[in-house]
C-alpha positions as CSV (number, residue, x, y, z in Angstrom):
1,M,89.0,-217.6,21.8
2,Y,92.6,-218.0,22.9
3,D,93.1,-221.6,21.9
4,G,96.1,-221.9,19.6
5,K,96.6,-218.1,19.5
6,K,99.9,-216.2,19.5
7,I,99.8,-213.1,21.7
8,L,102.2,-210.2,22.2
9,I,102.2,-207.8,25.2
10,T,104.0,-204.5,24.8
11,G,105.3,-203.3,28.1
12,G,104.8,-206.9,29.3
13,T,107.1,-206.7,32.3
14,G,104.9,-204.2,34.1
15,S,102.4,-205.0,36.8
16,L,99.5,-205.5,34.3
17,G,101.7,-207.3,31.7
18,Q,102.8,-209.9,34.3
19,A,99.3,-210.4,35.7
20,L,97.9,-210.8,32.1
21,T,100.7,-213.2,31.2
22,K,99.8,-215.4,34.3
23,R,96.1,-215.4,33.3
24,L,96.7,-216.1,29.6
25,L,99.0,-219.1,30.4
26,N,95.9,-220.8,32.0
27,Y,94.5,-221.0,28.4
28,D,95.6,-223.1,25.6
29,V,97.6,-220.3,23.9
30,D,100.3,-221.2,21.4
31,A,102.8,-218.5,22.5
32,I,103.1,-215.3,24.4
33,R,105.7,-212.8,23.5
34,I,106.8,-210.2,26.1
35,Y,108.0,-207.1,24.4
36,S,109.8,-204.4,26.5
37,R,113.0,-202.4,26.6
38,N,113.9,-203.2,30.2
39,E,116.2,-206.2,30.2
40,N,116.5,-206.2,34.0
41,E,112.7,-206.5,34.4
42,Q,112.7,-209.3,31.8
43,V,115.3,-211.3,33.8
44,K,113.2,-210.9,36.9
45,M,110.1,-211.9,35.1
46,Q,111.7,-215.0,33.6
47,S,112.6,-216.2,37.0
48,K,108.9,-216.0,38.1
49,F,107.6,-218.0,35.1
50,S,108.6,-221.3,33.8
51,D,106.6,-222.0,30.6
52,E,108.0,-222.9,27.2
53,R,105.2,-220.9,25.5
54,L,106.8,-217.6,26.8
55,R,109.2,-215.6,24.7
56,F,111.0,-212.5,25.9
57,L,112.0,-209.8,23.3
58,I,114.0,-206.7,23.9
59,G,112.6,-203.8,21.9
60,D,111.0,-200.4,22.0
61,I,107.7,-199.5,20.4
62,R,109.5,-196.4,18.9
63,D,111.5,-198.9,16.7
64,M,109.1,-199.8,13.9
65,H,111.4,-202.4,12.3
66,R,111.9,-204.3,15.6
67,L,108.2,-204.1,16.3
68,E,107.3,-205.6,12.9
69,R,109.6,-208.5,13.6
70,A,108.1,-209.1,17.0
71,L,104.6,-209.1,15.6
72,E,105.2,-211.7,12.9
73,D,102.4,-214.4,13.1
74,I,100.8,-212.7,16.1
75,D,97.0,-212.9,16.5
76,I,96.3,-210.6,19.5
77,V,98.2,-207.6,20.7
78,Y,97.8,-206.1,24.2
79,H,99.4,-202.6,24.0
80,A,100.4,-201.6,27.6
81,A,103.8,-200.0,26.9
82,A,103.9,-196.3,28.0
83,L,105.8,-193.6,29.8
84,K,103.4,-193.1,32.7
85,H,104.9,-191.5,35.8
86,V,103.2,-188.1,35.8
87,P,106.0,-185.9,37.2
88,I,108.6,-187.5,35.0
89,V,106.4,-187.1,31.9
90,E,105.8,-183.4,32.8
91,Y,109.6,-182.9,32.9
92,N,110.2,-184.8,29.7
93,P,107.0,-184.2,27.6
94,F,108.3,-184.9,24.1
95,E,109.7,-188.3,25.3
96,A,106.1,-189.2,26.2
97,V,104.9,-188.0,22.8
98,Q,107.4,-190.3,21.1
99,T,106.5,-193.3,23.2
100,N,102.8,-192.9,24.0
101,I,101.7,-191.3,20.7
102,L,104.2,-192.1,17.9
103,G,105.0,-195.5,19.5
104,S,101.2,-196.3,19.6
105,Q,100.9,-195.4,16.0
106,N,103.7,-197.8,15.3
107,V,101.8,-200.6,17.1
108,I,98.8,-199.8,14.9
109,D,100.8,-199.8,11.6
110,A,102.7,-202.9,12.5
111,S,99.5,-204.7,13.5
112,L,98.0,-203.9,10.1
113,K,101.1,-204.9,8.2
114,E,101.2,-208.3,10.1
115,N,97.4,-208.8,9.8
116,V,96.8,-209.1,13.5
117,E,93.3,-210.1,14.5
118,T,92.7,-207.8,17.5
119,C,94.9,-205.0,18.9
120,I,93.8,-203.5,22.2
121,C,95.3,-200.5,24.0
122,I,95.3,-200.0,27.8
123,G,94.0,-196.5,28.6
124,T,93.7,-194.5,31.7
125,D,91.3,-192.1,33.5
126,K,94.0,-189.4,33.1
127,A,93.1,-189.3,29.4
128,V,89.7,-187.8,30.3
129,S,89.8,-184.0,30.3
130,P,93.6,-184.3,30.7
131,L,95.3,-182.1,33.3
132,N,98.8,-183.3,32.6
133,T,101.0,-184.3,29.6
134,Y,100.7,-188.0,30.4
135,G,96.9,-187.8,30.2
136,A,97.1,-185.8,27.0
137,T,99.3,-188.3,25.3
138,K,97.1,-191.2,26.4
139,L,94.1,-189.4,25.1
140,L,95.7,-189.2,21.7
141,M,96.7,-192.9,21.9
142,E,93.1,-193.8,22.5
143,K,91.9,-191.6,19.6
144,L,94.4,-193.3,17.3
145,F,93.2,-196.7,18.2
146,V,89.5,-195.9,18.0
147,S,89.8,-194.1,14.6
148,A,92.1,-196.8,13.1
149,N,89.3,-199.0,11.9
150,S,87.6,-196.1,10.1
151,S,90.6,-195.1,8.1
152,I,91.6,-198.5,6.7
153,D,90.6,-200.6,3.7
154,K,88.3,-203.2,5.3
155,Q,88.6,-205.5,2.4
156,K,92.4,-205.5,2.7
157,Y,92.7,-205.3,6.5
158,Q,90.8,-207.3,9.1
159,T,92.4,-206.0,12.3
160,K,90.1,-204.8,15.1
161,F,91.3,-201.9,17.1
162,V,89.8,-201.3,20.6
163,A,90.6,-199.4,23.7
164,V,89.9,-199.9,27.4
165,R,89.9,-197.1,29.9
166,Y,90.1,-197.5,33.7
167,G,91.9,-196.0,36.7
168,N,94.7,-197.2,38.9
169,V,94.6,-200.9,39.9
170,L,94.5,-201.4,43.6
171,G,97.9,-202.8,44.6
172,S,99.7,-202.1,41.3
173,S,102.9,-200.1,41.1
174,G,100.9,-196.9,40.4
175,S,98.5,-197.4,43.4
176,V,98.7,-195.5,46.6
177,A,97.7,-198.6,48.7
178,P,101.2,-200.3,48.7
179,K,102.8,-197.0,49.7
180,F,100.5,-196.5,52.6
181,I,101.0,-200.1,53.7
182,N,104.8,-199.8,53.6
183,L,104.7,-196.6,55.6
184,A,102.5,-198.1,58.2
185,K,104.7,-201.2,58.5
186,S,107.8,-199.0,58.9
187,N,106.0,-196.9,61.5
188,K,106.3,-193.8,59.4
189,K,103.6,-191.2,59.0
190,I,101.2,-191.9,56.2
191,T,101.4,-189.0,53.7
192,I,98.0,-187.7,52.4
193,T,98.1,-185.3,49.5
194,D,94.5,-184.2,50.0
195,S,91.9,-185.6,52.4
196,K,89.1,-185.0,49.9
197,M,90.7,-187.3,47.3
198,T,88.7,-190.3,45.9
199,R,89.7,-193.2,43.6
200,F,87.8,-195.9,41.7
201,S,88.2,-199.4,43.2
202,L,89.5,-202.0,40.8
203,T,91.5,-205.1,41.7
204,M,93.9,-206.7,39.3
205,D,91.6,-209.7,38.8
206,E,88.8,-207.4,38.0
207,A,91.0,-205.5,35.6
208,L,92.0,-208.7,33.8
209,N,88.4,-209.9,33.6
210,F,87.4,-206.6,32.1
211,I,90.2,-206.5,29.5
212,L,89.6,-210.1,28.4
213,E,85.8,-209.6,28.2
214,S,86.3,-206.4,26.2
215,V,88.5,-208.2,23.6
216,Y,85.8,-210.9,23.3
217,L,83.0,-208.4,22.9
218,S,84.8,-205.9,20.6
219,K,83.7,-205.3,17.0
220,G,86.3,-202.5,16.6
221,S,86.4,-198.8,17.3
222,E,85.1,-199.0,20.9
223,V,86.3,-197.6,24.2
224,F,85.3,-200.0,27.0
225,I,84.9,-198.6,30.5
226,P,84.0,-200.7,33.6
227,K,81.2,-199.9,36.0
228,L,82.9,-199.4,39.4
229,R,82.5,-198.3,43.0
230,A,85.0,-196.0,44.6
231,Y,86.8,-195.3,47.9
232,S,87.9,-192.1,49.7
233,I,91.6,-191.8,50.4
234,M,90.8,-191.3,54.1
235,D,88.8,-194.5,54.3
236,L,91.7,-196.4,52.6
237,K,94.1,-195.0,55.1
238,Q,91.7,-196.0,58.0
239,A,91.4,-199.6,56.6
240,I,95.2,-199.9,56.5
241,V,95.6,-198.4,60.0
242,D,93.0,-200.9,61.3
243,L,94.9,-203.8,59.7
244,I,98.4,-202.8,60.6
245,K,99.0,-199.9,62.9
246,D,98.5,-196.2,63.2
247,P,101.8,-194.3,62.7
248,G,99.9,-191.0,62.3
249,E,99.5,-189.0,59.1
250,K,101.0,-186.0,57.4
251,I,99.1,-183.8,54.9
252,T,101.3,-182.7,52.0
253,Q,100.0,-181.3,48.8
254,I,98.7,-182.6,45.4
255,R,101.5,-183.4,43.1
256,P,101.9,-181.6,39.7
257,G,99.2,-182.9,37.3
258,E,97.3,-184.9,40.0
259,K,93.5,-184.8,40.2
260,L,91.3,-184.9,43.3
261,H,89.0,-187.5,41.7
262,E,89.3,-190.0,38.9
263,T,86.9,-189.4,36.0
264,L,86.3,-192.1,33.5
265,I,83.6,-190.4,31.4
266,N,83.4,-186.6,31.3
267,F,80.1,-184.7,30.9
268,D,80.5,-184.1,27.2
269,E,81.1,-187.8,26.5
270,T,77.9,-188.9,28.4
271,Q,75.7,-188.1,25.4
272,F,77.7,-190.6,23.3
273,T,78.0,-193.3,26.0
274,W,76.2,-196.6,25.8
275,E,75.5,-199.2,28.5
276,F,76.1,-202.9,28.0
277,D,75.9,-205.4,30.9
278,N,78.6,-204.3,33.4
279,K,80.3,-201.9,31.1
280,F,80.0,-198.5,29.4
281,I,81.0,-198.2,25.8
282,I,81.9,-195.1,23.9
283,F,81.9,-195.6,20.1
284,N,83.8,-193.9,17.3
285,S,81.8,-190.8,16.4
286,F,81.5,-192.1,12.8
287,K,79.4,-195.1,14.1
288,K,75.6,-194.9,13.3
289,E,73.2,-195.8,16.1
290,S,71.5,-198.4,13.9
291,E,74.8,-200.1,13.4
292,I,75.6,-200.1,17.1
293,I,72.2,-201.6,18.0
294,K,72.6,-204.3,15.4
295,K,76.0,-205.3,16.5
296,Y,75.2,-205.2,20.3
297,P,71.8,-206.7,20.9
298,G,70.4,-205.4,24.2
299,I,72.6,-202.3,24.3
300,K,71.0,-199.0,25.4
301,K,72.0,-195.4,25.8
302,A,73.6,-194.7,29.2
303,K,71.6,-192.6,31.6
304,L,74.4,-190.4,33.1
305,S,73.2,-187.0,34.3
306,N,76.8,-185.9,35.1
307,S,80.3,-187.1,34.6
308,Y,81.2,-190.6,35.6
309,S,83.6,-189.8,38.4
310,S,84.9,-191.5,41.6
311,E,83.4,-188.5,43.4
312,N,79.8,-189.3,42.5
313,V,79.6,-193.1,42.6
314,N,78.9,-195.3,45.6
315,K,81.8,-195.5,48.1
316,I,83.1,-198.8,49.6
317,P,82.8,-198.8,53.4
318,V,86.0,-199.3,55.5
319,S,85.0,-202.8,56.6
320,E,84.8,-204.0,53.0
321,L,88.0,-202.2,52.1
322,K,89.8,-204.1,54.7
323,E,88.6,-207.4,53.2
324,I,89.7,-206.3,49.7
325,L,93.1,-205.4,51.0
326,K,93.5,-208.7,52.8
327,K,92.6,-210.6,49.6
328,T,94.7,-208.6,47.2
329,I,97.7,-207.1,48.9
330,L,98.3,-208.1,52.5
């Protein structure tokens, strides 16, 4: 599906953007445009990649005119740009509104104007029953994307809008694993915010497979959610201690807006959730069941008696966590 395609990644200099770029360059794509406002990160990224299909564009998703220029002749958009550091967003809430909500609407409008084939936004578990401003803005981003197909003239516009939702990627800049590893290597006490904390387990390769499969499967107006296992924060700490050294630990406290457990589907969403292969799918509320079944042969209603949370799924044992860490980070 990527042969001869032109692709744009907003926020393309981030951990996901760079990993996605590396994966997409393995296909016969025509061009990949990296769109971000951080010129320093673009310089660093250019030094890592040497491929004539790559283009680097300075720009902000708040700037509609620049965004439209960047999207000219683009076939697929991966929307990953966001203000995402929870404490910073709590202190600067309207800045997050302008980027994560208004900027996302700009991506939708520009994609329609430039007749993009598929536009996919990268969501987060924090959008589920949001506790913080970041989660609330990402929830609205998701709602904008899922409803976009219902509010356009389908005879005039062919763009498919779709969302994916998952938690922190193990080893990414937002993951606790690199922090724990650096502390252990520096012989500094590992800081634990709460010993009861759990997180879903998702490696970068798994995240990329999930995103690319979702784009392939999408018909428009879906939220795709992966089926995952989880780990406890204490088991992760033990795995790192076993692999490196034990500098001791220090219990601090949960940061503002932080949750004990990641939730990817809340209880109220379970009645609208479907199961398809290794994924859950939540459809736009305007979708009829007969239409869903017709478009996804073999799909079935998900049997979730409670929320889909890292607290209530199978946990990865320490021995397996160590192998995952060795393959992905160490």
